[in-house]
N, C-alpha and C positions, 0 to 999 in steps of 0.2 A: 315167571310170575312175580318175582321179587321186584323187578323194575316197574311193573304195572302197579303193584301194591304200594311201592314207594311214591309213585306219581299220584296215586289216589289219596294217599295219606297227606302228601304235601298240599294238594288241592283243598282237602277238608280242613287242614290246619290253617291255611290262609283264610278260608271262610269263617272258621271259628274265631280266630284272632280279630278279624275285621268286626264281627258282631260283638265280641267282648269289649273292644275299644269303643265301638259305637254306643253300647249300653252303659258303659262306665261314664262316658261323656254325657249321655242323657241323664244319668243319675246326679252328676255333679253340676251340670249346666243345663237345666231344663229348657232354657231358651235356645239351645243348640241341639235339641233332642233328635234322635233318629227313631225312637220308639216311645210311645205308641205312634202309629202311622198317621192317625187322624185323616184329614182330607188331602194330604200332601202326596203328589205323585212321585216325587223323588224319594221320599221315605219309603213308599211302597216298593219301588224298584230296588232300593238299597237292601231292605229287609228280605224281600222274597227272592231276590237273586242269591244272596248269601245263604238264606235258610234252605233254599232248594239244593244247594251244594251240600250243606250240612246233612239234610235228610237223605239225599242220594248216597252220601258217603257210607251210611250204615250197610245197606245190602251189598254195595260194591266191595267194601272191606271184608264183609262176611264171606263173599265169594272168593276173594283173592288171598286172604290171610287167616286161615283157620288153624287152631291147635298149635299156636306158636308161643303160648303164654304159660302160666303156672297152674291153671285149673284143669288137671288131667284126669281126674276121676269121673266115672260115669254119673255118680250122684250129683256132682257139681254142674254138669250139663242139664240134668233134670231140674235141679233147684234153680239154676239160672233161668231156664225156660219158664218155670212157674213164676218167678219174680218178675220177669219181663212181661208175661201175659197179664199179671195183676196190675202192673204199672200202666201198661197200655190201656187196659180196660178202665182204669181209674181216670186216666187222662182223656180218653175219648168220651167217657161219661160226662166229664166236666165241659169238654168242648161242645157236645151236643146240648147240654143244659144252658150254656151261655150263648151259643149260636156262633156261626162262622164269622159273621161280620165283626162282632165284638171281640171274638178271639183273635181276629186279624188286626186288632189295634184301632178299631173304629169306635166312635162315640155311640153309646147306647144307654140302656138302663143299668143302674148299679144293682148287681145281684148279691143278695145277702142271705138267701135261703137255700134249701137243698144242700148240695155238697159244699156250697160256698159259705155255709154257716159254720163249718168246721175248719176251713182253711181259706185264706184269701187268694191262694194261688194253686188250686188243685191240679191244673194242667202241668205246672212246673213240677209239683210233687210226683205226679204220675209219670211224666216223661223221664225225670231223674231216676225213678225206680226202674222204669223200663230199661234205661241205659245200663244201670248197674247189673240187672239180670242178663242183658245181652252180652256184656263183657264176660261174665262168668260162663254163660252157656256156649259162646262161640270160642272162647279161649284164645283170643287174638291180641298180641301186643299192640299192633297198629290200631285195632279197634279200641283198645284201652286208651291209647293216647287221644284219639279223636273223641272217645266217649267222655273222658275227664274234661276236656276242653268244652264239649257240648254241655256237660253238667254245669260248668261255670257260666255258660250262656244262659241256661235256664234259671240259674240262681240269681243272675243279674237282672233278668226281665222285670221282676217286681220293683227293684230299686229304680229302674229306668222309668217305670210307668207310675209310681206313686205320686210324684209331684203333679203329673197330669191329672190323676184321679182326684187329688185334693182340689185342684183348680176346677175340675168339671162338677164335682159332687159336694164340695165344701164340708159343712158340718155333718152331713149324713155319712160321708166317707170317714171322717175323723172318728165318729162314734163306732162305726163298723170296725175300723182299724184297732180301736181300743179293746174290743171284745173278741176279736177273731185273730188267731195267729197268722203270721205271714206264710208259714209253711205248715208245720205240724205242731199240734198241741195235744194235750191229754184227752180232750173231748173227742178228737178224731181217732186217737188210738183206742179209746174205750168203745167207740161206735164200731170200729172195724173188728174188734176182737170179742164183742159181747153178743154177737148175733147167733 
């Protein structure tokens, strides 16, 4: 199993690093962007080919490399599972609220209500939370490596797409950006814990 999990890890790391480099370039050189996709077919293939490997890497590494890390207590598996479930629920809620096409990097309407009034990037917040929980619950060193790199991918998404959002929505986006945090702000924290 070790050789299989090593190959799986290498494959996911290549996909993660490819996306990290692409999103970093997109943030620094918007004229050479790979994200958001827009109407470009090559951008679609670049992103979804790499993201498919990234997404598939999670269940594959879970199956091939369990209990090889530092989270050995039963409560850590339960806590990690709860954190992962909350993160995935948050991310999926944001995805359904925005819609598949816009979540896929296509042009649409600027959302500033619902969950988007608390964070400009609720899908990134949710998926990062899911990944942290999964790392704790599964207790895998290889999943932790892949997970940390994937967290970096999700942290870079907003920086890659902000120049495009400014170009698409202008003043409306600038006003939204000023009043709503990129990731998490106190309004979101209060909303989550005062229900």
